[in-house]
N, C-alpha and C positions, 0 to 999 in steps of 0.2 A: 293054489291063490296066488293072486298078484301083490306083490308086496311094494309098498309107496314107502319112502323115506322122505321127510319133509325136514331141510335144513336151517335150522334157525340160527343165524348170526346175531352179534351184539348189533344193537339198534333195530331191531328185525321191526318191519313195518305190520301191527297187528292183523288187518286185514289180509293183506298177503300171507300171513301165516294161517289164518284160520280158515279163508276160502276153500284151499285145497283139501285140507283135514275134514272139513265137513263135507264137502262135495264127494271126496273118495269113501269115506268112512259110512255115507248114508247109502252108496250105490249096493244095491242087490239084486242077487240073479233072479231068474224066473221062479226057481222053487225057494226063494228066501232066503237064500244063504248070503253071507256077505261076499262081495265082489272082489275087496280089496283089503289086506292088512296094512294098516297105517303105522309107520315110525314116526316120532319127532326125534329128530338129533341136534346136536350143540358141539361146537368144539371144546366148551368149556362147561364148568357144573350150572352156571346160572348166567342166561344173557338179558338185556334190557330190550323192551318193546317200546317202538317211538314212533309218535304218529310221522306221516309223511310232510305233513304241514308245520310240525314242530321242530325246534332247536334241538341239538344233540343233547341238552340236560331235561327235554321236556318227556320225563319217561313216564309211560301211563302204567306199566307194571313189568315185573319181572318174572321170567319163564324159568324153569327148571325141567328141563327133557331128559326124559328115562333113559335117553341114548348118547353115546358120545358119536366121535367119528367112526368108531366101529361098527355102528350102526347101519352105515351106507353100503358095508360090504354085503352081498347077495341080494341087495334090493333091486327088483326090476326096472324101478322108475325113481328117480330122484327129483325133488319139487325144490326150486331154490326161490324162497320169497326174497321182496326187495329189503335193503336196509335204508335208513333216514339219509345218510352220508355215502351214496353209492360209490365216492372216490376213493373210500378208506381201503387199504390195502387188504387183503384176504390176511385172515389169521393165521398162525403156521400150522402147517396140516390140511388146510383145505383145499389148495390147488392139486396136490400129490392125489388126495383121496379121491377127488372129482376126475381126473385124468386117468387113473386106476380103474374107476368105476367104468368110464368111458370105453376105456380100451377093453373090458370084459364084456362089451355090448349093452351095457346099461343105458337106458333112455334117461335123458336129464333134461327138465322143462324148468323154465323161469318163469317167476312172476312180476310185472310191472318192471321195475329198477333192478330186479335180481337179473336181468340179463347184463348188466357190469359185472356181475359175479360170475357168468359164464364165460362173458368175453374175457375176464382176466386169466381163464384158463389157458385161453389161446384155442380153445374147443370150437368157437363161432367163426374162427378166420376162414376166408373165402366163403362164408356163407351169409345168406339173407338172415336178417332179425329184426326183431321191433321191440319196442320198449314204451314209455309214456310219452306222449307226444312233446311234452315240456322236458324232458332230457332226452330226446334222439337226437338232437344236433350234439350234446355233450358226449354221447355214447359214441356218436362217428368221430369226433375229434379225438377221443382218447383211443379208440381201436379204429384206424383207419382200414385195417383189413376186414372188417366185418361191413357187409352190405346193409345198413340200417334202414328199415322202410316203415315211417312213422304212419303209413295210411289204411293199416290193416288192424284187427283186434288182434291176430296170432299168427304166426307162421311156423310150420311144420317142416322140418328137414328130413323128418324120419328119426333119426337117433335124439335130436336136440331140437327143442321147441323154446321159443320165446312168446310170451304174452304183451299186451300193451297196457294199459291202465287199470288198476287193482280188478276194477270190475270184470274186463276181458278175460281174468283168470276163469272163472266160470264157464266161459264159452270154451277156452282151451280147454279146460277140465274134462266138459262133457263130449268136445271132442274127441279127447284120448280114450275116453270110457267108451264110445260108438266105436273106435278102431280097436279097443281092446276085446269087447263082448257084444257090438251091434249095436243097431238104432234103438230096439225095444228097453233094452237096460239103460240105454243113455235117456232115452224119452222119461223113463221112470226116474231117474236121478234128476232130469230138469223139470221136473213136476214137484217132486220134494222141494227142489231149490227156488220153486215158484218164479222159473227162469224160462222163457223160451229155447228150444232145442237150436234154432238158430235165430241171430239176432241181426238186428237192420246194421248196416254198414259193412266194413270192409270184415272180409273173412279170410280164412285159412287156405292154402291149397287141397283141393280136392273138396271144398265147400263153397256151394253155388252161393252167391251175393243175394241176400234177401230182397225182396220187392220194396221199393221206395214207398213208403206207407203215404196215404192220403189223410189228410185230417178226419178225426172221427165226426160222422156228422157231415162231411164235406158232399160237395156237389157229384165227385167221381165215386164215393164209396159203394153204391149200388151196381155202377158200371165195372167197377173193377170185382166185386163180387160174381156180376155175370160173366165177366171174362176167364175168370178161375174155374167157374162151373162148365163153360163151354171151350176150354182150351184144347181140348181135341179135335174140335171143328176146323175148316178150313176157313180163317177169317180174314178178311182185306180190312183195311183201312175205312173203305166204304160201309162194309158191312157193321164195323163197330161204330161209326159215325150214325148209321143209320139207326143201331139201338137206342145210341143216346139222344137222338132226335135233334141231331145238330150237323154242320159242315164239317168236312174231314180238316180244312184249315182253322175252325173253332176249337175243334177236339184237340188237336195237336197243340195249339197255343194253351187251352186251359191245362192237357195233362203235363207240359214242361211247367207251367206254373204251380201245379200242386203236387208233382211228383218227381222233377226235375228229369225226366227221361219222355221217350214218344210211346203211344198206345201201343205199337208194334214192338218195340224193345221190351216192354212190360211184359207182353203176351208171350214174347219167346222165353224170357225168365221164368215165367209161371209154367210155362212147358216144361223148362229143364227142372223145375223143383218138382214137378209130376214124375218126371223120369226117375230122378234122383229117389225118390219116396218106392217107386216099383223096383228100380234095382237093389234096394235094401230089403223090400220085404215079398219079393216076388221071385221064382225061377223061371220068370217069363224070357224067351229069347230077344236079343235086342232089338230085332225086327218088329216084333210084336208091342214091345214098349214104346218103339219109335212111332207107330200107329196111335198106341192109346194114349199119347202124351201130346199128338197133332202134329206131327212132323211128317211131311210130304215122302220123305223116304228114309231109309236106314242111313244112308250118306249124310243128307243134311242134318240127321238127327246127330251123328257123329261128330260132325264138324262143329254143329252150334254147342253141343255139349263141351267139345274139348275147349273152345273158345272161352266159355264162361266158367266152366270147372276147374280147368286146366287140365286137366286127363282124360282118357279115354273112358266109356261106358263100362267097358269090362274091367278096368284097372280100377275104377271106382267101385265097381260090386266086389271084387276081390279085398278091397281096404275096408268096405262099411257093411259087408253082408252078414257079418259076426265070426266068431271062430268057436271050436265044438269046447263044452266046459265039463270038466271032468265030473 
């Protein structure tokens, strides 16, 4: 079983602490077994939990963790929730414990301004990272060796991951579950959290950007549904405009107004999303998936997939097809 250690420092943000605990504790394998063992650790017997919007003395409650820093040893993954004042120096022993865990190969992920904790260890130096958009300039100023990207929900560097605002922790956790156990287990965890497996907005490496949504009940809603259903066909802009009963020029204008993109760009992303699903859930060869997803050739498929997702179809399949479970 995969062991998760969640490290609560003083002034821990309550949502940052509870979101990964609930998400990983609720993940189940297909046979009903727990997917993760979750430990809550702290460097002292009791830590305060403070709202991100509150001052240092706006304590919501206190936390008594069952484990001290020794609980980090042997964990497969360590989660770092944010604290109310991310500029506060790390407590004694925390930096050393995290660097020792990293040296042993432990995966470490931060939630929201927990990126400051991870950056303070030096483990993010030379790497791309994200945090809450309000805190991103401060993170870049404090840690100039970290490449801060405030435009994504989370960043996966392999061993080290960072997520943006607190709610993005759910996106990152589901991404980690999918890497650990495959899309079926992650989809089940997403349903339990009442959370889409892939959310609109910036996504991490290997995750396709979700489609820009049209307003519910909007003029394009039925057209977008038709595009999803017919993505495997060889559709031109004129074909789409004809189905919509308008000119190509008018359709382009309406698309940009309501989705921020063009019909063909939207269609390309729909095809990539279908390809992702097929790569995760079938053993079909790439050539067959290219045809099923609506790409003209395997070469065109590979090129488009890599531009949108950031990796090749085969690498994506290796990352998200799932692993054998004991």
